[in-house]
C-alpha positions as CSV (number, residue, x, y, z in Angstrom):
1,X,0.0,0.0,0.0
2,X,1.3,3.4,-0.9
3,X,0.6,6.5,1.1
4,X,0.9,10.0,-0.3
5,X,2.6,12.9,1.5
6,X,-0.7,14.1,3.1
7,X,-1.4,10.6,4.4
8,X,2.1,10.5,5.9
9,X,1.6,13.9,7.5
10,X,-1.7,12.8,9.1
11,X,-0.1,9.6,10.4
12,X,2.9,11.5,11.9
13,X,0.6,13.9,13.6
14,X,-1.6,11.1,15.0
15,X,1.3,9.2,16.3
16,X,3.2,12.1,17.8
17,X,5.0,11.0,21.0
18,X,3.8,14.0,23.0
19,X,0.0,13.8,23.7
20,X,-0.2,17.6,23.9
21,X,1.1,17.8,20.3
22,X,-0.9,14.8,19.0
23,X,-4.0,15.5,16.8
24,X,-7.4,15.2,18.4
25,X,-10.1,13.1,16.5
26,X,-11.8,16.3,15.4
27,X,-8.5,17.9,14.2
28,X,-7.7,14.6,12.4
29,X,-11.0,14.6,10.5
30,X,-10.3,18.2,9.5
31,X,-6.9,17.2,8.0
32,X,-6.6,17.9,4.2
33,X,-6.0,14.2,3.5
34,X,-9.7,13.5,4.3
35,X,-10.8,16.3,2.0
36,X,-9.0,14.9,-0.9
37,X,-10.6,11.4,-0.7
38,X,-13.1,10.6,-3.4
39,X,-16.6,9.7,-2.0
40,X,-16.3,6.1,-3.3
41,X,-13.0,5.6,-1.4
42,X,-14.5,7.0,1.8
43,X,-17.3,4.5,1.5
44,X,-14.8,1.6,1.0
45,X,-12.9,2.8,4.1
46,X,-16.2,2.9,6.1
47,X,-15.9,6.7,6.6
48,X,-18.9,8.9,7.0
49,X,-19.4,12.4,8.0
50,X,-22.5,13.9,9.6
51,X,-23.2,17.6,9.5
52,X,-24.5,19.1,12.6
């Protein structure tokens, strides 16, 4: 599996050693990597977003 630069950035931020510098779930979902995913790929990954 290949991961692009945005995906690697997201992973690095999620796995940061320092909890205070680690992304929250909300911040992670706001990461540009999720915005670049085609709708079909989001469905295959089981991702869904609900507007509130």
